[in-house]
C-alpha positions in Angstrom: 5.0 -38.0 -21.5 6.9 -36.2 -19.1 6.8 -33.1 -16.7 8.8 -29.8 -17.1 10.3 -28.5 -14.0 11.2 -25.1 -13.9 13.6 -24.9 -11.2 14.9 -28.3 -9.4 16.0 -29.0 -5.9 20.2 -29.7 -5.6 21.1 -32.2 -3.2 21.9 -30.1 -0.2 18.6 -28.2 -0.7 19.4 -25.3 -2.9 17.1 -24.6 -5.8 18.8 -23.7 -9.6 18.1 -22.4 -12.6 18.1 -25.2 -15.7 20.5 -22.1 -17.7 23.4 -22.3 -14.5 22.9 -25.7 -13.3 26.2 -28.1 -12.5 26.0 -31.2 -15.0 26.7 -33.9 -13.5 24.8 -33.6 -10.6 21.8 -35.0 -9.1 18.9 -32.5 -9.0 14.8 -33.3 -7.4 11.7 -32.4 -8.0 10.8 -29.6 -5.7 7.2 -30.8 -5.7 7.3 -34.9 -5.5 11.1 -35.5 -4.6 11.3 -37.5 -8.2 14.8 -38.2 -9.4 14.7 -35.0 -12.3 16.3 -35.4 -15.7 18.7 -32.0 -16.7 17.6 -30.9 -20.0 19.9 -28.4 -21.4 21.3 -28.7 -25.1 21.5 -26.7 -28.5 17.5 -26.7 -29.4 15.4 -26.6 -26.7 14.9 -24.6 -23.5 16.7 -25.8 -20.5 14.5 -27.3 -18.0 14.5 -30.0 -15.9 12.0 -32.9 -16.4 10.4 -36.5 -14.5 7.9 -38.8 -15.9 4.5 -37.7 -15.5 3.1 -39.3 -11.9 0.0 -38.9 -9.8 1.2 -36.9 -7.2 2.8 -34.0 -9.6 1.0 -31.4 -11.3 2.2 -28.4 -13.2 0.3 -26.1 -10.9 2.2 -28.4 -7.8 5.4 -27.6 -9.2 4.6 -23.7 -10.1 3.5 -23.5 -6.6 6.1 -25.1 -4.6 8.7 -23.9 -6.7 7.6 -20.4 -5.6 7.6 -21.0 -2.4 10.8 -22.7 -1.9 12.6 -19.7 -4.1 11.0 -16.8 -1.7 12.3 -18.9 1.3 16.1 -18.7 -0.2 15.7 -15.4 -1.4 15.4 -14.5 1.9 17.8 -16.7 3.8 20.6 -15.8 1.2 20.1 -12.4 2.0 20.0 -13.0 5.8 23.5 -14.9 5.4 25.0 -12.5 3.2 24.6 -14.8 -0.2 22.7 -12.2 -2.3 20.7 -9.2 -3.0 18.2 -8.0 -0.5 14.4 -8.9 -2.0 12.1 -6.0 -2.5 8.0 -5.7 -3.1 6.6 -4.2 -6.0 4.5 -1.2 -4.7 2.2 1.4 -4.9 2.4 4.9 -3.2 -0.3 5.9 -1.7 0.1 9.3 -1.8 2.1 10.1 -5.9 0.2 6.1 -7.0 3.6 5.9 -8.3 5.7 2.2 -8.3 8.6 1.8 -6.4 10.5 -1.8 -5.1 10.5 -1.2 -1.7 13.6 -3.3 0.4 12.1 -6.1 2.9 13.1 -4.2 6.4 15.5 -5.5 8.3 13.3 -6.8 11.0 12.7 -9.7 8.6 15.0 -12.6 10.0 14.0 -15.7 8.0 10.7 -17.1 6.1 8.9 -20.7 6.2 7.2 -22.6 4.5 2.6 -23.8 5.6 2.8 -21.4 9.2 0.0 -21.5 10.7 -0.9 -18.2 12.1 -3.1 -17.5 15.2 -6.4 -16.9 13.5 -6.5 -20.6 12.4 -5.1 -20.0 8.4 -2.1 -21.8 6.8 -0.2 -19.1 5.1 1.5 -20.5 1.7 5.0 -18.3 3.1 5.7 -16.4 6.4 7.8 -14.1 6.9 9.5 -14.2 10.4 10.8 -11.9 13.2 12.9 -13.9 15.3 10.6 -16.6 15.3 7.4 -15.2 15.3 5.1 -14.5 12.3 5.0 -11.4 10.9 3.7 -10.9 7.3 2.6 -13.3 4.9 2.6 -14.3 1.2 0.2 -15.9 -0.7 0.8 -17.6 -3.7 -1.3 -17.5 -6.9 -1.7 -20.2 -9.1 -4.9 -21.4 -10.2 -7.1 -19.7 -6.9 -6.6 -16.6 -5.6 -7.3 -15.7 -2.7 -10.8 -14.8 -2.0 -12.0 -11.8 0.0 -12.8 -14.1 3.2 -9.7 -15.2 4.1 -8.6 -12.0 3.1 -11.0 -10.5 5.1 -9.4 -12.7 7.8 -6.0 -12.9 7.7 -4.5 -10.8 10.5 -1.2 -10.6 9.5 -0.3 -8.2 6.5 0.2 -10.3 3.4 0.6 -9.9 -0.4 -0.2 -12.1 -2.8 2.1 -13.2 -5.7 1.9 -15.0 -9.0 3.7 -18.7 -8.6 5.3 -18.1 -12.6 6.5 -14.0 -12.2 8.4 -15.7 -8.8 9.8 -18.4 -10.4 10.8 -15.6 -13.3 12.2 -13.2 -10.2 12.5 -14.9 -7.0 14.0 -11.1 -5.9 11.4 -8.1 -6.9 7.6 -9.6 -5.7 5.2 -7.6 -7.9 2.0 -8.5 -5.5 -1.3 -9.1 -7.4 -3.1 -8.5 -4.1 -1.2 -5.9 -1.8 -2.5 -5.9 2.5 0.8 -5.0 3.7 1.5 -1.7 5.6 0.3 1.2 3.5 3.5 2.7 1.6 4.8 6.3 1.2 7.4 6.7 -1.2 10.0 9.0 0.2 9.2 12.1 -1.7 5.8 11.7 -0.4 7.2 10.9 3.2 8.9 14.2 2.8 5.8 16.6 1.2 3.0 14.7 3.8 5.5 15.5 6.9 5.6 19.4 5.9 2.0 19.5 4.4 0.9 18.8 8.4 3.5 20.9 9.9 2.4 23.8 7.6 -1.4 23.1 8.8 -0.3 23.0 12.0 1.0 26.4 11.9 -1.4 27.7 10.0 -3.5 27.0 12.7 -2.4 28.1 15.4 -1.6 31.5 13.9 -5.8 31.9 13.1 -6.3 30.5 16.6 -8.0 27.1 14.8 -7.6 23.5 16.6 -5.7 21.0 14.4 -8.5 17.8 15.7 -6.5 14.5 16.0 -9.5 12.4 14.4 -12.5 12.8 13.2 -11.6 15.7 11.3 -10.1 15.5 7.8 -8.4 18.8 6.5 -6.5 20.8 4.0 -5.5 24.5 3.4 -7.7 27.0 1.4 -7.8 31.0 0.5 -11.3 32.0 2.0 -13.1 33.0 -0.7 -13.9 36.7 1.6 -10.5 38.1 2.1 -8.5 35.3 -0.3 -6.2 34.7 3.6 -4.5 31.1 3.6 -7.2 28.9 6.3 -7.6 25.3 7.8 -10.9 24.0 6.1 -12.2 20.8 7.6 -14.2 17.9 6.3 -15.8 14.9 8.1 -17.9 11.7 8.1 -21.6 12.5 7.0 -20.8 17.0 6.5 -21.8 16.2 2.7 -25.3 15.3 3.7 -25.9 18.1 5.7 -26.4 15.8 8.5 -27.2 17.2 12.6 -23.9 17.6 14.3 -22.2 14.2 15.6 -20.8 13.9 18.8 -17.4 15.3 18.6 -16.3 19.0 19.6 -15.7 21.4 16.8 -12.9 23.5 15.6 -13.2 26.3 16.3 -13.8 27.5 12.4 -16.5 25.1 12.3 -20.3 26.5 12.5 -24.0 26.1 11.5 -24.6 28.0 8.8 -27.8 30.4 8.7 -31.4 29.5 9.8 -32.4 28.7 6.2 -28.9 26.8 5.9 -28.9 24.5 9.2 -26.1 22.4 8.1 -22.3 23.1 9.5 -20.0 25.1 7.4 -16.0 26.3 7.5 -16.1 29.9 8.5 -12.7 31.7 8.3 -10.9 32.8 11.7 -9.7 36.2 10.0 -12.7 37.7 8.3 -16.1 35.6 9.4 -16.8 34.8 5.9 -18.5 31.6 5.2 -16.7 29.3 3.2 -18.8 27.1 0.5 -18.7 23.2 0.0 -15.6 22.4 -0.6 -16.5 19.3 -1.9 -18.4 20.6 -4.5 -16.0 22.6 -6.3 -14.2 20.6 -8.9 -10.9 23.0 -7.4 -12.1 22.7 -4.1 -9.8 20.8 -1.5 -12.0 18.1 -1.0 -13.0 17.1 -4.9 -13.0 13.8 -4.2 -14.3 10.5 -5.1 -17.7 10.0 -4.8 -17.7 7.3 -2.2 -16.8 10.9 0.2 -20.6 12.0 -0.2 -22.2 8.4 0.8 -19.8 8.5 4.4 -21.7 8.6 7.6 -20.4 9.7 11.2 -21.3 5.8 12.2 -18.8 5.0 9.4 -15.5 6.5 10.7 -12.5 4.2 11.9 -8.8 5.5 12.5 -8.0 3.8 9.5 -10.7 5.3 7.7 -9.3 8.6 8.9 -5.6 7.9 7.7 -7.5 6.2 4.1 -9.4 9.8 3.4 -6.0 12.3 4.1 -3.7 10.3 2.2 -6.4 11.2 -0.3 -6.9 14.9 0.4 -2.4 15.0 0.2 -2.1 13.1 -2.5 -4.7 15.3 -4.4 -2.6 18.6 -2.9 0.8 17.4 -4.7 -1.1 16.3 -8.3 -2.6 19.7 -7.9 0.8 22.0 -6.9 4.0 19.8 -7.4 6.7 19.6 -4.5 5.6 23.1 -3.0 2.5 22.3 -2.6 2.5 22.2 0.9 3.3 25.8 1.5 0.7 27.7 1.6 1.9 31.9 2.3 2.2 34.5 -0.7 6.1 34.3 0.0 6.7 30.9 0.0 5.0 30.1 -3.2 5.6 31.2 -6.5 3.1 32.5 -8.3 1.3 33.1 -5.3 -1.2 35.7 -7.1 -2.4 33.2 -9.8 -3.1 30.3 -8.2 -5.5 32.1 -5.1 -8.4 31.4 -6.3 -7.9 27.5 -7.1 -5.9 26.6 -4.2 
């Protein structure tokens, strides 16, 4: 019996595809180093092969081959021999997929790297000699939740067979790299934040840098735009946490002691904005379980991405605008903004 090998090592240490490997050269199994035979005829699919042995399996061949192909792809890019590898990723706002090229700071890749937290990763992406990200290869066993939570390096998990099929575009099963924004959504986020700051300044409301999530909404009384806020615990009508509120967030009536958004122009109390189907905070149910004690900077950033994404989906690329002069169809939209 023979073991099929999808790619083989040449004498120069490079990986070769059986469809284009020169005949007559020597090739070796990337997993066990055994001499591999190039089989390329008119009937069978081209492949390398060697006899079965106790130290080599299809799983080990796929795992090792994928690691070496990633390292070779990075090396070829940095030496000018090949294109820049990319990661197929989902934009956290518009939820569309894009190929994100590796950043210039990546200077190389190393196999079986020991990290500061004690874990060994399949491939480390390096900046100089320092690991800045990790790649785990999934053949039979995925990265479990324990290791995923303990790894301090950002990482992605790739299927070994998919890397072998295309070593230049990596499509993760698990993606723990830094949050990705497409170019259009980066622009939208910036415009939305600038617009909210301008509106807050014009209405005499401070825009806190932490704890409070914000959006733009039309007052249910005067129909003028205002910045509205949501915070952990607000859906449960809890007592006010130990964080200074913006001027437009106040206690409700004696019969309704919850803290609410109040229009800074006309003083009208706004309804519970996360309960409105078309409200600016009409987001997943897990929001209702949030509490002040759960607050982290990452939770804040994640929630703001959800809020901005909701606005983008409803109003398109002009959703960051808020004035009657700027938004086409303002009169029609104003009751659902």
